Legacy VTK file of the C-alpha trace (Angstrom):
# vtk DataFile Version 3.0
C-alpha trace
ASCII
DATASET POLYDATA
POINTS 773 float
-16.029 -116.687 0.852
-15.011 -117.300 4.435
-16.844 -115.837 7.360
-15.682 -115.622 10.951
-18.240 -114.597 13.578
-16.985 -113.872 17.067
-19.433 -114.063 19.938
-19.312 -111.185 22.392
-16.320 -111.481 24.722
-14.695 -114.254 22.696
-12.123 -111.861 21.256
-10.278 -111.973 24.593
-9.126 -115.460 23.616
-7.029 -113.932 20.864
-4.988 -112.033 23.429
-3.581 -115.327 24.745
0.056 -115.620 23.657
-0.007 -119.326 22.647
-3.112 -118.949 20.535
-1.711 -115.840 18.876
1.489 -117.657 17.988
-0.346 -120.619 16.431
-2.877 -118.444 14.616
-0.107 -116.168 13.312
1.757 -119.177 11.895
-1.352 -120.416 10.106
-1.957 -117.011 8.543
1.635 -116.651 7.405
1.569 -120.103 5.871
-1.592 -119.594 3.833
-2.021 -115.816 3.528
-5.161 -116.351 1.424
-7.674 -114.330 3.425
-10.333 -112.960 1.119
-13.083 -111.474 3.254
-13.879 -111.112 6.947
-17.010 -109.900 8.670
-16.357 -109.259 12.324
-19.340 -108.913 14.620
-17.928 -108.482 18.099
-17.493 -105.784 20.672
-13.748 -106.337 20.633
-13.536 -107.201 16.955
-11.311 -104.206 16.183
-8.434 -105.888 18.030
-8.775 -109.056 15.927
-9.049 -106.959 12.774
-5.916 -105.015 13.662
-3.963 -108.190 14.291
-4.986 -109.725 10.959
-4.071 -106.504 9.146
-0.603 -106.496 10.693
0.022 -110.120 9.728
-1.115 -109.647 6.153
0.995 -106.509 5.737
4.058 -108.362 6.966
3.681 -111.120 4.374
1.838 -109.411 1.559
2.824 -105.763 1.539
2.129 -105.466 -2.189
-1.553 -106.331 -1.915
-4.483 -103.999 -2.070
-6.177 -103.263 1.245
-9.799 -102.354 1.100
-11.278 -100.794 4.233
-14.936 -100.005 4.659
-16.405 -98.885 7.977
-20.156 -98.892 8.282
-22.627 -99.287 11.092
-22.392 -103.067 10.671
-18.704 -103.563 11.395
-15.193 -103.600 9.884
-14.214 -105.278 6.631
-10.929 -105.990 4.938
-10.419 -107.364 1.475
-7.139 -108.363 -0.130
-6.478 -109.434 -3.680
-3.560 -110.419 -5.830
-3.244 -107.107 -7.685
0.105 -105.366 -7.029
-0.208 -102.025 -5.289
1.437 -100.145 -8.144
0.405 -101.456 -11.518
2.884 -100.397 -14.171
0.785 -99.626 -17.227
1.813 -98.272 -20.603
0.774 -94.692 -19.939
2.051 -93.480 -16.584
5.312 -95.433 -16.765
6.028 -96.560 -20.295
9.129 -98.471 -19.245
7.403 -100.384 -16.472
9.071 -98.464 -13.654
6.678 -98.343 -10.696
8.760 -95.671 -8.931
8.142 -93.349 -11.894
4.420 -93.899 -11.682
4.483 -93.352 -7.921
6.262 -90.023 -8.391
3.600 -88.873 -10.850
0.774 -89.990 -8.575
2.331 -88.282 -5.551
2.572 -85.014 -7.462
-1.064 -85.226 -8.580
-2.130 -86.035 -5.009
-0.746 -82.657 -3.887
-3.133 -81.164 -6.449
-6.027 -83.177 -5.001
-6.127 -85.699 -7.848
-6.369 -89.492 -7.383
-5.398 -91.727 -10.309
-7.147 -94.956 -11.262
-4.566 -97.103 -13.044
-6.126 -100.393 -11.948
-9.276 -100.539 -14.072
-12.920 -100.827 -12.928
-13.786 -101.297 -9.249
-16.612 -103.607 -8.219
-17.643 -101.418 -5.287
-16.828 -97.761 -6.133
-19.547 -96.410 -3.847
-18.309 -98.370 -0.828
-14.724 -97.354 -1.582
-15.708 -93.689 -1.810
-17.486 -94.112 1.533
-14.334 -95.593 3.047
-12.208 -92.684 1.763
-14.602 -90.228 3.374
-14.889 -92.163 6.637
-11.215 -92.960 7.136
-9.493 -89.920 5.652
-12.159 -87.231 5.104
-11.463 -87.369 1.353
-14.573 -86.644 -0.681
-14.380 -87.405 -4.396
-16.431 -84.668 -6.045
-15.603 -85.545 -9.654
-14.989 -88.917 -11.299
-16.752 -90.941 -8.575
-17.095 -93.875 -10.976
-13.274 -94.106 -11.176
-12.721 -94.548 -7.436
-10.672 -97.691 -6.718
-9.717 -99.482 -3.520
-5.963 -98.957 -4.058
-6.543 -95.208 -3.588
-7.201 -95.768 0.133
-3.799 -97.213 0.867
-2.087 -94.643 -1.369
-3.854 -91.727 0.346
-2.929 -93.146 3.747
0.727 -93.190 2.725
0.568 -89.559 1.621
-1.134 -88.397 4.815
0.852 -90.638 7.175
0.447 -94.293 8.052
2.377 -96.454 10.551
3.799 -93.342 12.197
6.087 -94.243 15.144
4.870 -93.517 18.657
6.332 -90.548 20.514
8.549 -90.875 23.574
5.505 -90.633 25.867
3.080 -93.183 24.515
0.078 -91.534 26.163
0.913 -88.037 25.002
-0.431 -85.647 26.073
-2.970 -86.469 28.818
-0.751 -88.731 30.887
2.230 -86.437 30.275
0.362 -83.617 31.926
-0.192 -85.849 34.951
3.552 -86.322 35.446
5.488 -83.789 37.487
8.378 -81.876 35.972
10.810 -83.986 38.030
9.257 -87.199 36.755
9.511 -86.072 33.146
13.136 -85.053 33.649
13.927 -88.426 35.247
12.246 -90.219 32.334
14.316 -88.373 29.777
17.594 -88.918 31.654
16.962 -92.667 31.813
15.959 -92.676 28.160
19.183 -90.969 27.076
21.287 -93.228 29.295
19.747 -96.369 27.817
19.715 -95.153 24.216
23.167 -93.625 23.968
24.832 -95.545 26.780
23.930 -98.967 25.409
23.506 -98.007 21.754
19.900 -99.173 21.791
18.463 -97.523 18.697
16.326 -100.493 17.687
13.089 -99.526 19.434
11.471 -96.334 20.701
11.775 -95.645 24.397
8.788 -94.935 26.610
8.059 -93.406 29.955
8.939 -95.484 33.003
6.548 -93.628 35.293
3.567 -93.176 33.040
0.588 -95.455 33.593
-0.915 -97.319 30.660
-3.523 -95.157 29.009
-6.731 -96.572 27.566
-7.734 -94.133 24.877
-11.282 -93.338 23.907
-12.252 -94.287 20.370
-11.580 -91.615 17.776
-14.878 -90.301 16.460
-14.090 -86.739 15.397
-15.375 -85.139 12.242
-12.597 -83.530 10.228
-12.577 -80.929 7.480
-13.530 -82.501 4.172
-10.821 -82.700 1.535
-12.236 -82.426 -1.981
-10.526 -84.621 -4.575
-10.992 -85.589 -8.182
-10.548 -89.139 -9.504
-9.155 -89.463 -13.033
-8.234 -92.231 -15.446
-4.663 -93.095 -16.317
-5.009 -91.388 -19.697
-6.170 -88.159 -18.087
-3.363 -88.389 -15.517
-0.800 -88.650 -18.319
-2.156 -85.460 -19.866
-2.165 -83.668 -16.490
1.478 -84.618 -15.934
2.393 -83.504 -19.457
0.728 -80.128 -18.909
2.333 -79.735 -15.471
5.836 -80.464 -16.796
5.345 -78.047 -19.682
4.300 -75.293 -17.251
7.166 -76.039 -14.868
9.669 -75.917 -17.729
8.233 -72.597 -18.931
8.519 -71.022 -15.477
11.335 -68.530 -14.956
11.608 -69.586 -11.317
13.927 -72.253 -9.911
12.119 -75.465 -8.925
12.067 -77.174 -5.558
13.493 -80.696 -5.220
10.246 -82.605 -5.827
9.146 -80.593 -8.857
12.576 -80.838 -10.404
12.483 -84.605 -9.875
9.157 -84.660 -11.712
10.571 -82.727 -14.685
13.753 -84.797 -14.775
11.855 -88.087 -14.696
9.509 -86.935 -17.446
12.440 -85.879 -19.657
14.144 -89.241 -19.066
10.968 -91.043 -20.133
9.799 -88.795 -22.976
12.615 -86.457 -24.034
12.435 -82.655 -24.311
10.129 -82.347 -27.319
7.592 -79.579 -26.702
9.443 -78.236 -23.656
10.975 -74.762 -23.479
13.165 -74.134 -20.433
12.808 -70.532 -19.302
14.939 -70.924 -16.171
18.674 -71.424 -16.568
18.654 -72.979 -13.109
16.324 -75.756 -14.308
18.276 -76.245 -17.534
21.628 -76.484 -15.735
20.262 -78.996 -13.223
18.862 -81.184 -16.017
22.151 -80.981 -17.919
24.109 -82.140 -14.855
21.604 -84.819 -13.858
21.154 -86.390 -17.316
24.592 -85.562 -18.822
22.926 -84.842 -22.173
25.003 -82.196 -23.983
22.030 -81.141 -26.118
20.586 -79.591 -22.952
23.490 -77.111 -22.922
22.131 -75.358 -26.018
21.115 -71.816 -25.125
23.403 -71.536 -22.102
26.138 -68.920 -22.142
29.804 -69.621 -21.487
29.447 -67.904 -18.085
26.737 -70.445 -17.179
29.401 -73.169 -17.103
30.267 -71.898 -13.632
26.676 -72.753 -12.616
27.272 -76.235 -14.022
30.426 -76.485 -11.914
28.597 -75.429 -8.748
25.791 -77.912 -9.413
28.168 -80.859 -9.868
30.197 -79.858 -6.810
26.974 -79.680 -4.747
25.177 -82.783 -5.982
28.130 -85.112 -6.480
30.502 -83.925 -3.757
28.189 -82.204 -1.224
30.185 -78.973 -1.208
29.256 -75.421 -2.200
32.888 -74.301 -2.589
34.079 -74.523 -6.211
37.542 -73.338 -5.181
38.290 -76.752 -3.706
37.611 -79.289 -6.427
38.528 -82.940 -6.205
36.527 -84.452 -9.032
36.384 -87.832 -10.673
37.651 -88.102 -14.221
34.154 -88.515 -15.718
33.092 -85.134 -14.278
36.219 -83.458 -15.647
35.534 -84.840 -19.127
31.891 -83.787 -19.014
32.625 -80.169 -18.047
35.425 -80.035 -20.635
32.914 -81.009 -23.334
30.453 -78.370 -22.134
33.156 -75.664 -22.147
34.257 -76.503 -25.697
30.678 -76.296 -26.953
29.959 -73.012 -25.181
33.234 -71.404 -26.440
32.164 -72.247 -30.004
28.743 -70.697 -29.355
30.171 -67.597 -27.596
32.127 -66.487 -30.690
34.595 -64.490 -28.604
32.002 -62.872 -26.316
33.100 -63.963 -22.847
33.257 -60.663 -20.954
30.773 -61.963 -18.351
33.264 -64.675 -17.367
35.642 -62.046 -15.925
33.271 -61.685 -12.940
34.503 -65.081 -11.685
37.940 -65.001 -13.207
39.777 -66.653 -10.299
37.262 -69.520 -10.185
37.588 -70.002 -13.937
41.374 -70.187 -13.677
41.068 -72.808 -10.936
38.512 -74.848 -12.890
40.592 -74.878 -16.100
43.602 -76.022 -14.089
41.688 -78.756 -12.246
40.112 -80.342 -15.341
43.478 -80.109 -17.216
41.855 -78.140 -20.014
43.963 -78.143 -23.193
43.071 -75.507 -25.766
42.661 -76.996 -29.253
41.390 -73.989 -31.197
42.291 -70.311 -31.423
39.096 -69.367 -29.571
39.877 -71.773 -26.728
43.456 -70.460 -26.516
42.248 -66.871 -26.359
39.682 -67.696 -23.682
42.203 -69.532 -21.468
44.694 -66.675 -21.811
42.031 -64.138 -20.809
40.982 -66.101 -17.711
44.619 -66.544 -16.629
45.725 -62.979 -17.435
44.630 -61.323 -14.191
43.091 -58.327 -15.965
39.540 -57.312 -14.985
37.174 -56.525 -17.869
33.866 -57.328 -16.177
30.777 -55.147 -16.419
30.798 -54.739 -12.643
34.248 -53.188 -12.807
32.942 -50.429 -15.071
29.784 -50.177 -12.948
31.827 -49.502 -9.795
33.959 -46.959 -11.656
30.862 -44.974 -12.673
29.527 -44.977 -9.120
32.898 -43.773 -7.828
32.643 -40.897 -10.303
29.119 -40.102 -8.959
27.360 -41.148 -12.167
24.671 -43.591 -10.918
22.471 -43.184 -14.003
25.393 -44.064 -16.302
26.343 -46.954 -14.014
22.812 -48.369 -14.407
23.046 -48.033 -18.210
26.364 -49.920 -18.265
24.962 -52.744 -16.175
21.787 -52.958 -18.238
23.712 -53.033 -21.519
26.078 -55.780 -20.394
23.890 -57.931 -18.137
20.264 -56.899 -18.621
17.635 -55.075 -16.566
17.550 -57.803 -13.924
21.096 -56.935 -12.868
20.059 -53.295 -12.360
17.133 -54.412 -10.180
19.464 -56.514 -8.035
21.627 -53.409 -7.437
18.648 -51.150 -6.655
19.662 -50.470 -3.041
23.168 -49.573 -4.092
22.014 -47.229 -6.859
19.362 -45.410 -4.797
21.769 -44.873 -1.914
24.324 -43.375 -4.321
21.943 -40.732 -5.646
20.035 -42.412 -8.472
16.406 -41.253 -8.673
13.387 -43.528 -8.976
12.498 -41.863 -12.303
15.941 -42.736 -13.713
15.479 -46.389 -12.742
11.853 -46.649 -13.927
12.717 -47.905 -17.477
14.558 -50.901 -16.057
11.532 -51.848 -13.950
9.385 -51.935 -17.070
11.753 -54.366 -18.782
12.167 -56.924 -15.977
9.899 -59.877 -15.218
6.776 -59.684 -13.053
8.139 -62.136 -10.494
11.167 -59.924 -9.909
8.882 -56.891 -9.500
6.836 -58.715 -6.856
10.020 -59.703 -5.018
11.231 -56.094 -5.121
7.905 -54.866 -3.758
8.127 -57.364 -0.873
11.655 -56.154 -0.105
10.880 -52.445 -0.008
7.452 -52.637 1.628
9.175 -53.871 4.798
12.376 -51.842 4.414
13.716 -50.320 7.651
16.616 -47.985 6.938
18.380 -47.771 10.306
17.908 -51.281 11.676
20.395 -54.145 11.246
19.721 -55.785 7.905
19.348 -59.509 7.366
20.414 -60.605 3.903
18.302 -63.555 2.772
18.733 -65.358 -0.539
18.444 -68.839 -2.011
21.422 -70.680 -3.441
21.526 -74.361 -4.372
17.923 -74.806 -3.126
18.776 -73.681 0.418
17.843 -70.475 2.214
20.986 -68.596 3.211
21.079 -65.662 5.577
23.441 -63.200 7.178
22.493 -60.648 9.836
24.453 -57.426 9.801
26.869 -57.034 12.696
27.241 -53.781 14.633
30.548 -53.097 12.869
29.007 -53.714 9.440
26.089 -51.450 10.291
28.460 -48.638 11.351
30.392 -48.911 8.063
27.289 -49.111 5.896
26.543 -46.283 3.443
23.599 -47.866 1.580
20.597 -46.119 3.122
17.548 -45.663 0.905
15.615 -42.480 1.752
12.024 -43.041 2.893
10.709 -40.888 0.034
12.543 -43.005 -2.559
11.273 -46.210 -0.973
7.633 -45.068 -1.065
7.941 -43.753 -4.628
9.486 -47.034 -5.748
6.656 -49.093 -4.174
4.040 -46.906 -5.915
5.847 -47.277 -9.236
6.039 -51.079 -8.913
2.330 -51.363 -8.064
1.446 -49.144 -11.006
3.623 -51.181 -13.381
2.106 -54.484 -12.222
-1.431 -53.113 -12.508
-0.798 -51.985 -16.096
0.895 -55.259 -16.988
-1.881 -57.477 -15.578
-4.960 -55.401 -16.459
-7.638 -57.308 -18.368
-5.727 -60.589 -18.615
-8.675 -62.512 -17.154
-12.405 -62.314 -17.807
-15.016 -62.357 -15.047
-13.474 -63.614 -11.807
-14.915 -64.766 -8.483
-12.387 -64.272 -5.659
-12.951 -66.252 -2.455
-12.019 -64.555 0.843
-9.224 -67.072 1.496
-7.362 -65.708 -1.538
-6.714 -62.461 0.363
-4.686 -64.506 2.872
-2.718 -66.339 0.149
0.783 -65.082 -0.683
2.226 -65.081 -4.189
4.724 -67.947 -4.784
7.752 -65.945 -5.918
10.508 -67.680 -3.909
9.674 -71.374 -3.588
12.909 -73.062 -4.710
13.967 -73.839 -1.121
10.506 -75.190 -0.266
9.590 -78.776 0.519
6.783 -80.529 -1.364
3.838 -82.587 -0.217
0.168 -82.574 0.580
-1.222 -79.341 1.977
1.776 -77.154 1.079
0.885 -73.528 0.292
3.022 -70.536 -0.836
5.342 -69.016 1.756
3.588 -66.350 3.764
0.096 -67.769 3.207
-2.118 -67.477 6.283
-4.829 -69.821 7.508
-7.163 -68.958 10.388
-7.293 -71.570 13.141
-10.881 -72.914 13.294
-12.667 -72.132 16.532
-12.520 -74.930 19.066
-9.777 -76.869 17.278
-6.550 -77.934 18.991
-3.280 -77.632 17.092
-0.855 -80.569 17.104
2.429 -80.015 15.251
4.357 -83.173 14.346
7.455 -84.560 12.743
8.447 -88.187 12.226
11.381 -89.894 10.581
13.198 -93.044 9.525
16.821 -93.924 8.668
18.294 -91.430 11.115
18.720 -91.596 14.871
17.447 -88.217 16.024
15.525 -85.257 14.609
14.361 -82.485 16.936
11.184 -80.467 16.606
11.369 -77.061 18.269
9.487 -73.772 18.458
11.043 -70.309 18.734
8.902 -67.461 20.074
9.521 -63.809 19.193
8.285 -60.808 21.146
7.721 -57.262 19.901
11.466 -56.577 20.134
12.325 -59.780 18.222
13.842 -61.381 21.332
13.754 -65.204 21.138
12.029 -67.634 23.528
13.041 -71.226 22.949
10.708 -74.217 23.343
12.732 -77.361 22.691
14.195 -80.491 24.278
16.738 -78.430 26.187
14.315 -75.765 27.458
11.169 -77.826 28.144
12.785 -80.209 30.640
11.405 -79.440 34.084
8.707 -77.109 32.716
5.026 -77.626 33.549
2.769 -75.813 31.098
-0.812 -76.210 29.937
-0.161 -73.773 27.106
2.459 -75.773 25.199
3.020 -79.499 25.747
6.000 -81.361 24.325
5.903 -85.084 23.616
9.425 -85.629 24.903
12.710 -85.918 23.067
12.659 -89.060 20.934
16.119 -90.365 20.094
15.586 -94.030 19.187
14.706 -93.271 15.644
16.683 -95.201 13.045
13.651 -97.410 12.458
11.269 -94.579 13.174
10.822 -91.780 15.673
8.400 -88.904 16.207
7.941 -85.710 18.201
4.915 -83.491 18.804
3.860 -80.145 20.227
0.319 -79.393 21.386
-0.608 -75.708 21.495
-3.532 -74.384 23.530
-3.914 -71.015 21.856
-5.739 -69.088 24.585
-3.648 -70.576 27.391
-0.454 -69.713 25.523
-1.468 -66.061 25.121
-2.193 -65.910 28.840
1.009 -67.641 29.959
3.357 -65.959 27.448
1.735 -62.557 26.695
5.026 -61.128 25.426
5.349 -63.713 22.631
3.777 -62.458 19.401
4.860 -65.187 16.981
5.949 -68.840 17.137
8.208 -70.393 14.504
8.508 -74.192 14.261
11.735 -75.801 13.045
13.163 -79.253 12.406
16.834 -79.978 13.152
18.757 -83.209 12.606
20.744 -83.865 15.752
22.581 -86.881 14.289
25.869 -86.015 12.647
26.870 -86.447 8.979
23.280 -86.919 7.803
21.024 -84.519 5.900
17.306 -84.676 5.156
18.201 -85.928 1.666
19.722 -89.045 3.274
16.779 -89.995 5.510
12.976 -89.985 5.525
11.375 -87.055 7.327
7.806 -85.779 7.261
6.346 -82.783 9.040
2.976 -81.105 9.298
0.132 -80.343 11.637
-3.234 -81.712 12.749
-6.393 -79.867 13.755
-8.337 -81.845 16.369
-11.337 -81.431 18.612
-9.689 -83.348 21.445
-6.010 -84.187 21.762
-6.798 -87.138 24.052
-9.025 -89.199 21.761
-7.926 -91.838 19.299
-4.271 -92.309 18.433
-1.522 -89.748 18.846
-1.369 -89.538 15.038
-4.736 -89.545 13.257
-4.428 -89.195 9.434
-8.017 -87.968 9.206
-7.099 -84.775 11.081
-3.869 -84.066 9.165
-4.151 -80.646 7.522
-0.683 -80.885 5.984
1.948 -83.608 5.679
4.965 -82.710 3.577
8.345 -84.286 2.979
11.432 -82.515 4.321
14.078 -83.430 1.735
16.584 -80.552 1.585
20.315 -81.237 1.558
20.920 -79.756 5.005
20.106 -80.468 8.643
17.862 -77.463 9.317
14.394 -76.549 8.022
11.789 -73.920 8.860
8.317 -75.468 8.904
5.627 -72.883 9.715
4.733 -70.113 12.125
1.863 -68.911 14.286
0.718 -65.308 14.477
-0.526 -65.410 18.062
-2.165 -61.987 17.948
-4.256 -62.703 14.852
-4.686 -66.414 15.661
-3.433 -67.442 12.237
-1.160 -70.145 10.896
1.626 -68.905 8.534
3.493 -71.019 5.969
7.320 -70.688 6.051
8.554 -73.987 4.577
12.247 -73.528 3.735
15.319 -75.698 3.757
18.088 -73.715 5.451
21.804 -73.704 4.769
22.929 -74.477 8.300
23.952 -77.238 10.653
22.659 -75.916 13.986
21.490 -78.905 16.075
18.904 -76.685 17.799
16.989 -73.831 16.158
17.418 -71.644 19.259
21.054 -71.114 18.293
20.086 -69.159 15.164
18.348 -65.866 14.408
14.829 -66.283 13.000
13.621 -62.671 13.210
13.981 -62.167 9.444
11.068 -64.582 8.982
8.688 -61.910 10.224
9.084 -60.417 6.730
7.452 -63.577 5.390
4.598 -63.076 7.872
3.790 -59.820 6.038
3.868 -61.222 2.475
0.107 -61.679 1.988
-0.547 -58.218 3.417
1.793 -56.536 0.913
0.328 -58.207 -2.203
-1.962 -61.224 -1.983
-3.255 -63.596 -4.633
-6.658 -61.959 -4.223
-5.120 -58.544 -4.994
-3.480 -59.895 -8.144
-6.667 -61.569 -9.408
-8.677 -58.378 -8.945
-6.054 -56.459 -10.935
-6.222 -59.072 -13.705
-10.006 -59.325 -13.879
-12.090 -57.472 -16.430
-14.882 -57.839 -13.892
-15.010 -59.125 -10.312
-18.269 -60.871 -9.433
-19.893 -62.037 -6.209
-21.804 -64.757 -8.077
-19.632 -67.805 -8.944
-22.142 -68.814 -11.664
-21.125 -65.707 -13.639
-17.400 -66.298 -13.345
-14.997 -67.511 -16.029
-12.526 -68.240 -13.217
-13.477 -69.288 -9.679
-10.621 -68.717 -7.235
-11.687 -70.575 -4.115
-11.100 -73.795 -2.199
-14.837 -74.115 -1.550
-17.198 -76.357 -3.464
-19.034 -73.645 -5.385
-21.424 -74.011 -8.328
-19.943 -73.010 -11.673
-21.052 -72.521 -15.232
-19.898 -74.959 -17.877
-16.293 -74.434 -18.914
-15.366 -72.228 -15.951
-11.779 -72.610 -14.696
-10.927 -73.111 -11.022
-7.938 -71.948 -9.005
-7.116 -73.300 -5.539
-4.560 -72.151 -2.989
-2.466 -75.265 -3.606
-2.257 -74.623 -7.395
1.161 -73.000 -7.051
2.232 -73.759 -10.637
-0.926 -72.125 -12.010
-0.297 -69.034 -9.858
3.220 -68.647 -11.285
1.844 -68.970 -14.794
-0.599 -66.131 -14.061
2.100 -63.912 -12.511
4.327 -64.350 -15.567
1.490 -63.702 -18.049
2.633 -61.262 -20.733
LINES 1 774
773 0 1 2 3 4 5 6 7 8 9 10 11 12 13 14 15 16 17 18 19 20 21 22 23 24 25 26 27 28 29 30 31 32 33 34 35 36 37 38 39 40 41 42 43 44 45 46 47 48 49 50 51 52 53 54 55 56 57 58 59 60 61 62 63 64 65 66 67 68 69 70 71 72 73 74 75 76 77 78 79 80 81 82 83 84 85 86 87 88 89 90 91 92 93 94 95 96 97 98 99 100 101 102 103 104 105 106 107 108 109 110 111 112 113 114 115 116 117 118 119 120 121 122 123 124 125 126 127 128 129 130 131 132 133 134 135 136 137 138 139 140 141 142 143 144 145 146 147 148 149 150 151 152 153 154 155 156 157 158 159 160 161 162 163 164 165 166 167 168 169 170 171 172 173 174 175 176 177 178 179 180 181 182 183 184 185 186 187 188 189 190 191 192 193 194 195 196 197 198 199 200 201 202 203 204 205 206 207 208 209 210 211 212 213 214 215 216 217 218 219 220 221 222 223 224 225 226 227 228 229 230 231 232 233 234 235 236 237 238 239 240 241 242 243 244 245 246 247 248 249 250 251 252 253 254 255 256 257 258 259 260 261 262 263 264 265 266 267 268 269 270 271 272 273 274 275 276 277 278 279 280 281 282 283 284 285 286 287 288 289 290 291 292 293 294 295 296 297 298 299 300 301 302 303 304 305 306 307 308 309 310 311 312 313 314 315 316 317 318 319 320 321 322 323 324 325 326 327 328 329 330 331 332 333 334 335 336 337 338 339 340 341 342 343 344 345 346 347 348 349 350 351 352 353 354 355 356 357 358 359 360 361 362 363 364 365 366 367 368 369 370 371 372 373 374 375 376 377 378 379 380 381 382 383 384 385 386 387 388 389 390 391 392 393 394 395 396 397 398 399 400 401 402 403 404 405 406 407 408 409 410 411 412 413 414 415 416 417 418 419 420 421 422 423 424 425 426 427 428 429 430 431 432 433 434 435 436 437 438 439 440 441 442 443 444 445 446 447 448 449 450 451 452 453 454 455 456 457 458 459 460 461 462 463 464 465 466 467 468 469 470 471 472 473 474 475 476 477 478 479 480 481 482 483 484 485 486 487 488 489 490 491 492 493 494 495 496 497 498 499 500 501 502 503 504 505 506 507 508 509 510 511 512 513 514 515 516 517 518 519 520 521 522 523 524 525 526 527 528 529 530 531 532 533 534 535 536 537 538 539 540 541 542 543 544 545 546 547 548 549 550 551 552 553 554 555 556 557 558 559 560 561 562 563 564 565 566 567 568 569 570 571 572 573 574 575 576 577 578 579 580 581 582 583 584 585 586 587 588 589 590 591 592 593 594 595 596 597 598 599 600 601 602 603 604 605 606 607 608 609 610 611 612 613 614 615 616 617 618 619 620 621 622 623 624 625 626 627 628 629 630 631 632 633 634 635 636 637 638 639 640 641 642 643 644 645 646 647 648 649 650 651 652 653 654 655 656 657 658 659 660 661 662 663 664 665 666 667 668 669 670 671 672 673 674 675 676 677 678 679 680 681 682 683 684 685 686 687 688 689 690 691 692 693 694 695 696 697 698 699 700 701 702 703 704 705 706 707 708 709 710 711 712 713 714 715 716 717 718 719 720 721 722 723 724 725 726 727 728 729 730 731 732 733 734 735 736 737 738 739 740 741 742 743 744 745 746 747 748 749 750 751 752 753 754 755 756 757 758 759 760 761 762 763 764 765 766 767 768 769 770 771 772
C-alpha cells in the first residue's frame, strides 16, 4: 500500500505547470496506483487530476469511489471493466454483455459478473452517495464495477455547455453581450472550421462554484448474480417476442442479439413486424415461416430502409445479395401460399416493380401464375370490393367483406370511414370483440379526443418513426368522414365495456399506488427511445415542490444538435424558445445555455425552467414541448451519439452543470432521423409529460413544424391509465400492501412472501397484462 498525505495548502503546488508535467509523466510510465488517502483541504483537485491520468492510460480498469467523512479514495485493479463470462456472453463478446446489462439497468437491476467484492458495504455506500442508487435487494452482490457502469448510464464526462458558468453568470450578461458572444462563437467555429473544442463566453467571468451537496431522490435497485441476469434476459426476450406490438430500436437489438447467441428455441413471434426485422437482419430463411406472401413487401421496405436509408420501394437500386435473398423468400412464400395471393393485389404496382428489379424468373406453375397476376393490371383486392360496397351504401356488407378477407383489425382501422358512411356502432360491435386489447385501447384514445369539425392531424408509426400530416383547408372542405357525436360516445362506452369484461378477474388482490393513475398504457412505443427513466408516452410526473428543472441534451460524433422548446397556448398557437428566438432575450423564467456548435468530440445544451416565473411571464402558454434537432446535414441520430433527459435540482448554481446524482432520466436518442420529441410540461397542472418519439422529418428547428397533435398524448393517462386497468383486472383492490398479490407502486412498500411487483418503468410487463387473454 502507498499513502500520500498532503499538508494543508500544499495542494497548490500541484497547480504548477512544470510539476504537473513531470508528475503526469511518472504516472503514465508506471500506472500502478493502488490506493490513495488524501487528507487536504484542496485534495479534491489532486484526486481529480489522478483520476484523469489513470483514465487516459487505463480506461479498462475498475474505479472504486468511496466518499466518507474522512476523505476521498480511489482504487484501481487489473480486472477488465467488462468481464466476458460463460453466461451473459457465451461467445466472449463484451458488447453483447453490455447490451444485456444496459437493458437490465433500465429495469433497475445491476449485474454482478465479477465475483465477490471485498468491500460490498463501502461500495453500496458509494453508490448511494455518488448516484443516489440504493440497493434494496442483493446487497451482498454489490461490486465496485457497478459504480462506473451506473455513471455511464446516467451520464459521465458530459461536455460543458457554451457558457461554462451556466446559468448564474449567463444571467449576469446583458442580451447584447450574449448576442455578441454567440456571433463570435459562430464566426470562429464555422469560419475557421474549429470543431475540435467547445467554445466559451468571451465576456463571462470565471465562476467558482459552490460544492454540490444536494440530496436527490433515491433510486431503488436490485443486485443480481450473472446466473439470475441470464434468466431475466431470457424471460424478457420471451415476453418481447410474444408481444403483438412493434419493438423500439433498443429492444429489437436485445431480441436480435439473443437470437444470434441462442437461436429461436422457445420463442414465438406474435408481431410480424418483429419477425420481418429479424429475418432481414439475420438473413435466416427459417424466420420467414409463418409470414404470408403479402408480407414480402414488408421485407422489401425493411431492406430498403435499413440498407439503403430510403422509405420508397418504388426506387430500388439494390446489391445482388439483397436481390437473391428476397428472391429466395418469395419462392418459399409462393409455395406456402398455395395460390392464395389476393392480398398482394393491394400493392400490385410495387410488386410488379420489385419482380422486375430482382429479375425474378418463374420456375414453377405457381410462380408463373403469381407473376402474371401481378403484371396483369387487374384489381382483385379486398379493398376494391370494400369500396364498391360503400359506393352502393352497404356499409355493413363492406365491413363483412373486409373482415372475411383481412380480419377484424382491418375493420377497426376503417372505423371512421364506416361510421361516416352510415354504419351503426351495433353493426361494428362484433369486430371489436374479435380484435386485440391493444388495438381497443388505441381506438379508445383516438375517439375520446375526437373533434369532428376541426382540422385533423393523421399520426401513425412507420419504420419506427412517427409520421404526421395535418389536414389542409382544402382537404377539410372536401372531407366527408364526420363521425356523429352520438356514435363516438356510444363507441367509447362499448370499448370500455368490452375491455372491462375481457380483463375482469385476471389478477388477485392488487394494491394500486397513486402514481399509477398518472401512468399511461404503452400501446404505441415502437418510435420511442430507450434508456434509464423512460416511461410510457403520456405518463405524467408531478414536479416536486422546490425543485428546479434542467433539461439537457449532449452528443458526440456530430457537429451540432439543437435543443428547443415549443410553447402552445389555448388556441394551439406556437411560441418558440430556441437558438434563433432566445438571442437578445433576457428572461428569468427560461434560461438557455447558448447554442453549442463545436460538438464532434462532444457538445451539450441546456434549458433551466423556473416554473412560477414562467407562468407569470408567459401566462398564455399552457404547455411546453421539448425537441432535439440535428442541425448538421447528412447525419441521423443512428449515426452519432446523443443522450437527452432532465435533472431535478435544489439549486441550479451549485456543483457542476451536469450532476448525475440529480438525473431523473437519461435516454439514448437513436432513431434514424434528425428530429425527436423528448417530453412536455403541462404548465397549468405543474406536471411533466413523457412524449419520447423519433419523428420522420428533417426540420433543423422544431419551430418549423406543427406539434399541436401532441396534446392528444397529454390526455392519454386521463382517458385510461394503468391504475384504471389494474382496478378492472383485480378481484379485489386493497389499501394494505401486505394483503396484495400484486403491488403496483414505485415506492418501497412491505409485501407478503411471493407477492409480485409492478413499477412504472416495467413497460414489457404492462404490455403482457394488456394482452392477457
